[in-house]
Legacy VTK file of the C-alpha trace (Angstrom):
# vtk DataFile Version 3.0
C-alpha trace
ASCII
DATASET POLYDATA
POINTS 382 float
28.744 14.510 -24.619
28.103 11.444 -27.151
25.645 10.067 -24.542
23.774 13.402 -24.714
23.714 13.727 -28.484
22.635 10.063 -29.103
19.711 10.719 -26.391
19.011 13.971 -28.287
18.833 12.407 -31.572
16.775 9.388 -30.226
14.299 11.929 -28.811
13.939 13.739 -31.696
13.304 10.502 -33.911
10.755 9.197 -31.541
8.747 12.705 -31.523
6.936 11.296 -34.473
3.274 12.973 -34.188
1.951 16.427 -33.367
-0.175 14.443 -31.362
2.250 12.946 -28.789
4.099 16.262 -28.594
1.243 17.797 -27.477
0.433 15.645 -24.634
1.847 16.450 -20.737
1.988 14.147 -18.367
1.803 14.682 -14.665
2.238 11.627 -13.374
2.403 8.177 -14.002
-0.560 6.925 -16.481
-1.122 3.504 -18.720
0.055 3.442 -21.942
1.235 0.646 -24.479
4.674 0.495 -25.971
5.767 -0.430 -29.304
4.919 -4.071 -28.786
1.226 -3.196 -27.563
2.373 -4.349 -24.073
0.859 -2.360 -21.104
2.960 -0.197 -19.535
3.489 3.137 -17.432
4.472 6.455 -19.378
7.732 8.233 -17.586
11.151 9.284 -18.407
13.347 6.620 -20.784
16.007 6.950 -17.943
13.749 4.755 -15.906
12.975 2.373 -18.145
15.863 -0.282 -18.260
14.675 -1.908 -21.151
14.398 1.080 -23.616
16.955 2.798 -21.965
19.816 0.328 -22.527
19.069 1.090 -26.335
20.661 4.606 -25.874
22.826 4.019 -22.474
26.964 4.026 -22.451
27.170 5.624 -26.098
25.351 3.025 -27.537
24.002 3.764 -30.946
20.284 2.598 -31.485
19.644 0.746 -35.029
16.771 1.463 -37.332
14.717 -1.034 -35.720
15.381 0.107 -32.437
14.688 3.834 -33.028
11.417 2.594 -34.621
10.437 0.833 -31.460
11.357 4.115 -29.364
9.148 5.958 -31.564
6.645 3.929 -31.578
6.601 3.783 -27.816
6.527 7.558 -27.000
3.628 8.746 -24.867
3.903 12.300 -24.080
6.191 14.738 -22.829
7.115 16.485 -19.741
8.881 19.968 -19.676
11.458 19.388 -22.706
11.876 15.626 -21.949
9.921 13.071 -24.027
8.445 10.267 -22.339
8.343 6.569 -23.096
5.943 3.732 -22.420
7.854 1.168 -19.951
6.492 -2.474 -20.004
7.606 -5.587 -18.879
10.300 -7.391 -20.910
8.258 -10.520 -20.593
4.440 -10.857 -19.799
5.690 -14.022 -18.088
8.710 -13.222 -15.155
8.352 -10.455 -12.601
9.048 -7.059 -13.327
12.562 -6.351 -12.435
12.480 -2.336 -12.908
11.757 0.499 -10.607
8.571 0.062 -8.944
7.870 3.482 -10.137
7.793 2.375 -13.536
5.671 -0.770 -13.261
3.199 -1.334 -16.148
0.375 -2.119 -13.524
1.003 1.016 -10.964
-1.802 2.655 -13.254
-4.403 -0.108 -11.997
-3.978 0.845 -8.208
-4.165 4.466 -8.984
-6.910 4.798 -11.123
-10.057 6.412 -9.703
-9.415 9.416 -7.080
-6.410 10.454 -5.488
-4.772 8.180 -2.934
-3.961 9.354 0.641
-6.559 11.849 1.229
-9.090 12.157 3.811
-12.059 13.799 4.999
-11.165 14.049 9.266
-10.029 17.987 8.693
-13.648 18.918 8.956
-14.796 17.316 12.071
-14.176 17.313 15.786
-13.814 13.838 17.698
-13.166 12.709 20.963
-10.878 10.023 21.921
-11.529 8.019 18.813
-10.552 8.674 15.308
-12.826 11.556 13.558
-15.012 10.008 11.396
-13.394 9.828 7.819
-9.733 9.920 8.876
-8.568 6.559 7.544
-11.189 5.671 4.872
-8.637 3.266 3.698
-8.869 0.907 6.766
-10.777 -2.603 6.127
-12.223 -5.402 8.637
-11.804 -8.850 7.815
-14.292 -10.984 8.954
-14.143 -14.708 9.596
-16.711 -17.243 10.643
-16.136 -20.292 12.830
-18.333 -23.537 11.697
-20.606 -24.113 12.396
-21.734 -20.742 13.306
-22.128 -17.867 10.427
-21.924 -15.282 12.747
-19.088 -12.891 11.349
-16.168 -11.902 13.757
-13.926 -8.953 12.779
-10.288 -10.390 13.607
-7.923 -8.855 11.677
-7.328 -5.661 9.381
-6.197 -4.538 6.048
-5.698 -1.596 3.943
-7.275 -0.556 0.695
-4.338 0.144 -2.060
-6.636 0.138 -5.088
-10.371 0.132 -5.882
-10.476 -3.275 -5.876
-7.278 -4.499 -3.842
-6.841 -4.659 -0.253
-3.421 -5.475 1.449
-2.941 -7.463 4.727
-0.877 -9.963 6.902
-0.532 -13.448 5.275
-1.315 -14.723 8.694
-4.846 -13.331 8.546
-5.341 -15.530 5.617
-2.869 -18.687 5.687
-2.669 -21.290 8.505
-6.165 -20.187 9.739
-7.427 -22.209 12.781
-9.635 -25.530 12.008
-13.241 -24.464 10.906
-12.328 -20.897 10.703
-12.870 -18.850 6.844
-12.205 -15.638 5.580
-15.983 -14.521 4.918
-15.895 -10.760 4.154
-14.025 -7.481 3.693
-15.630 -4.166 4.857
-14.904 -1.003 4.203
-15.978 2.291 5.494
-16.793 1.216 9.216
-16.424 3.568 12.067
-18.695 2.120 15.148
-19.432 -1.526 14.838
-22.141 -0.917 17.185
-24.294 1.468 15.069
-25.876 1.278 11.727
-24.596 4.868 10.944
-21.788 6.817 12.315
-22.080 10.423 13.319
-20.093 13.422 14.859
-20.215 17.181 15.181
-18.650 18.986 12.517
-16.457 22.108 13.021
-19.141 24.425 12.903
-21.373 22.427 15.078
-23.110 20.782 12.183
-23.989 16.908 12.633
-22.194 14.958 9.952
-22.913 11.234 9.361
-21.207 8.391 7.206
-22.878 6.300 4.775
-23.465 2.757 5.420
-20.165 0.312 5.123
-19.315 -1.460 2.242
-18.984 -5.203 2.227
-17.113 -7.744 -0.079
-16.457 -10.738 -0.871
-12.750 -12.000 -1.738
-12.416 -13.645 -5.010
-8.476 -13.881 -4.828
-6.641 -14.217 -1.653
-2.599 -14.095 -2.833
-0.081 -15.229 0.144
3.339 -14.354 -0.279
5.182 -17.440 -1.510
7.933 -17.178 1.152
5.520 -16.481 3.983
7.297 -17.726 7.662
10.511 -18.263 5.387
13.385 -18.422 6.396
11.596 -17.410 10.153
8.467 -16.997 11.404
6.407 -13.798 10.113
8.985 -13.544 7.324
7.463 -11.935 4.497
4.287 -11.681 6.440
1.959 -9.996 3.322
-1.356 -11.201 1.132
-3.042 -9.372 -1.478
-6.856 -9.743 -1.668
-9.066 -9.199 -4.561
-12.133 -7.862 -3.976
-15.494 -8.887 -5.948
-15.779 -5.494 -7.173
-14.611 -2.384 -7.174
-15.438 -0.046 -3.945
-17.464 3.016 -4.284
-15.011 6.042 -3.870
-16.036 8.357 -1.452
-15.381 10.731 2.009
-15.298 7.388 3.972
-13.649 4.941 1.415
-10.823 5.645 -0.300
-7.292 3.972 -0.979
-3.948 5.196 0.740
-0.873 5.866 -1.065
1.668 3.158 -1.826
5.261 4.384 -0.770
7.187 5.066 -4.034
10.154 7.032 -4.412
11.575 8.961 -1.702
9.084 7.871 0.814
10.025 4.180 0.405
13.420 5.014 1.389
13.168 6.946 4.221
14.600 6.176 7.352
11.485 6.097 9.806
13.653 6.185 13.054
12.448 8.287 15.635
9.548 9.510 13.156
5.841 9.268 14.540
3.602 6.772 12.568
0.235 5.832 12.942
-1.678 2.461 13.351
-5.252 2.462 13.035
-7.636 -0.396 13.721
-10.391 -2.339 15.883
-7.860 -4.196 17.940
-7.772 -5.360 21.434
-7.692 -2.509 24.061
-5.817 -4.407 26.504
-2.821 -6.742 27.240
-4.544 -9.977 27.647
-6.762 -12.150 25.962
-9.759 -10.988 28.076
-9.162 -7.366 26.845
-12.409 -6.382 24.593
-11.597 -5.420 21.357
-12.580 -1.801 20.046
-16.124 -0.983 18.760
-14.783 1.969 17.241
-12.174 2.887 14.837
-8.881 3.785 17.148
-5.351 5.515 16.383
-2.259 5.479 18.008
0.890 7.317 16.759
4.218 5.178 17.146
7.556 6.106 16.275
10.083 4.125 14.559
12.691 2.301 16.453
16.363 1.928 15.099
16.454 -1.688 13.103
19.588 -2.558 14.741
18.302 -2.086 18.211
14.785 -3.739 17.410
17.032 -6.465 16.375
18.738 -7.192 19.260
15.103 -6.736 21.030
13.366 -9.322 18.763
16.400 -11.948 19.070
16.301 -11.768 23.040
12.581 -13.224 22.480
13.912 -15.885 20.251
12.313 -13.999 17.207
14.240 -12.872 13.945
13.882 -9.598 12.679
15.044 -9.053 8.783
15.501 -6.038 6.385
11.789 -6.366 5.016
10.395 -5.337 8.235
10.054 -2.371 10.063
9.683 -1.751 13.668
7.570 1.045 15.695
6.641 1.665 19.408
8.039 0.167 21.985
6.307 2.591 24.515
4.544 0.910 27.499
0.331 1.789 27.075
0.735 2.627 23.349
0.747 -0.305 21.229
-0.813 -2.446 18.279
-2.683 -5.331 19.469
-4.124 -8.509 18.109
-7.393 -7.780 16.050
-4.683 -4.826 14.502
-2.840 -7.466 12.453
-2.618 -7.055 8.520
-3.964 -3.226 9.310
-1.749 -0.114 8.053
1.142 1.624 9.743
1.063 5.000 7.414
2.791 8.167 7.703
2.202 11.628 6.248
4.272 14.490 6.219
3.934 17.025 8.781
2.228 19.391 6.231
-0.428 16.822 6.243
-1.743 14.148 3.764
-1.565 12.532 1.558
-0.683 9.479 3.870
1.237 6.401 2.474
1.532 2.715 3.698
4.624 2.043 5.577
3.794 -1.100 6.886
1.615 -3.668 7.551
1.219 -4.835 10.970
2.656 -8.219 11.708
3.628 -9.402 15.439
4.718 -7.780 18.523
5.146 -8.620 22.217
1.868 -10.913 23.722
1.131 -8.691 26.230
0.935 -5.996 23.870
1.403 -2.287 25.261
2.625 -3.571 28.604
6.262 -4.209 27.749
8.965 -1.727 25.720
8.871 -4.600 23.246
8.224 -2.623 19.303
5.459 -4.111 17.185
7.227 -5.556 14.011
5.863 -4.551 10.818
6.150 -5.700 7.171
7.831 -2.721 5.174
5.559 -2.333 2.083
8.472 -0.391 0.042
9.960 -3.655 -0.160
7.141 -5.708 -1.858
5.804 -2.632 -4.227
6.912 -4.973 -7.424
5.546 -7.992 -5.936
2.361 -6.501 -5.271
1.975 -4.974 -8.691
2.880 -8.322 -10.330
-0.242 -9.751 -9.127
-2.532 -7.078 -9.941
-4.959 -6.623 -12.815
-7.399 -4.693 -14.314
LINES 1 383
382 0 1 2 3 4 5 6 7 8 9 10 11 12 13 14 15 16 17 18 19 20 21 22 23 24 25 26 27 28 29 30 31 32 33 34 35 36 37 38 39 40 41 42 43 44 45 46 47 48 49 50 51 52 53 54 55 56 57 58 59 60 61 62 63 64 65 66 67 68 69 70 71 72 73 74 75 76 77 78 79 80 81 82 83 84 85 86 87 88 89 90 91 92 93 94 95 96 97 98 99 100 101 102 103 104 105 106 107 108 109 110 111 112 113 114 115 116 117 118 119 120 121 122 123 124 125 126 127 128 129 130 131 132 133 134 135 136 137 138 139 140 141 142 143 144 145 146 147 148 149 150 151 152 153 154 155 156 157 158 159 160 161 162 163 164 165 166 167 168 169 170 171 172 173 174 175 176 177 178 179 180 181 182 183 184 185 186 187 188 189 190 191 192 193 194 195 196 197 198 199 200 201 202 203 204 205 206 207 208 209 210 211 212 213 214 215 216 217 218 219 220 221 222 223 224 225 226 227 228 229 230 231 232 233 234 235 236 237 238 239 240 241 242 243 244 245 246 247 248 249 250 251 252 253 254 255 256 257 258 259 260 261 262 263 264 265 266 267 268 269 270 271 272 273 274 275 276 277 278 279 280 281 282 283 284 285 286 287 288 289 290 291 292 293 294 295 296 297 298 299 300 301 302 303 304 305 306 307 308 309 310 311 312 313 314 315 316 317 318 319 320 321 322 323 324 325 326 327 328 329 330 331 332 333 334 335 336 337 338 339 340 341 342 343 344 345 346 347 348 349 350 351 352 353 354 355 356 357 358 359 360 361 362 363 364 365 366 367 368 369 370 371 372 373 374 375 376 377 378 379 380 381
């Protein structure tokens, strides 16, 4: 009761202005705390630096009550909200990713994880607009200036693409990451068209091409074993133009990131190889394959038998003959949505698998994105 009374008292003291009392918060939003630090608006229990001021029966000082009052950013029902910022602008954020100050940077613009494909009838390829967050990473090999798309990526914010570290670091001699393309469906066509459910011809707009102004590879990539921390963040030279064919996927915050995906169908989408050998051609059109999550212990046994290593920051999927991600899909998205449909969340970044993809019962290994949310958010800016 004492803790509750102190929380009530603190909330009453921070109720400050009438304008603050009338604001309503439906989701994370940008704000500034008492020290004018950028932050995210949420309940005090989700903000360790501020919750410590009133937790475990502690009575806040007058100055702390003033800081709480100046950090108030709205209310949700009867619960007052506070602006949660990092304790130090120089160090990594150690709180829950849901309360990271930079979350609002990635979530600005249109809603994440939605698609256009419900209106389209497709064939064996992905319906037009189904995965508008799929990125293509284009490379040149000196002395040629011809762009070859050798890796994938995922749009997670209007100016940020997530990919695998091995798509950025340790490239063969002469290789250079030249461009990132979004909104592509068929590489052989300048404009892509399909029939709608009503028989109407629906076409997308030309894809958007970007250069990379910053490529951030995880500092522990390949440590302590090969393909560990296989994740990288790319900042594009400008924000994307969001629409039906280019939009961001949701990051796996909250229960989505904590879910056990063993036996649960997820989806890989990309333009990778269509067969098990190096001679197998890459796909000209965006393809998808549904892969079930694989038990971590069983996958670990399989990977160790092949002299590899599996860690808790990785997630396995597939292991079914003829259904797999392949070279060219690396760095691309492993996504999941509830049975009811979108929004889609990014569960994994395609990392590695069998050298003869789809020809053996070896699951693909993906970097588990939920384990890197604070790492990602620490590295984005407005």
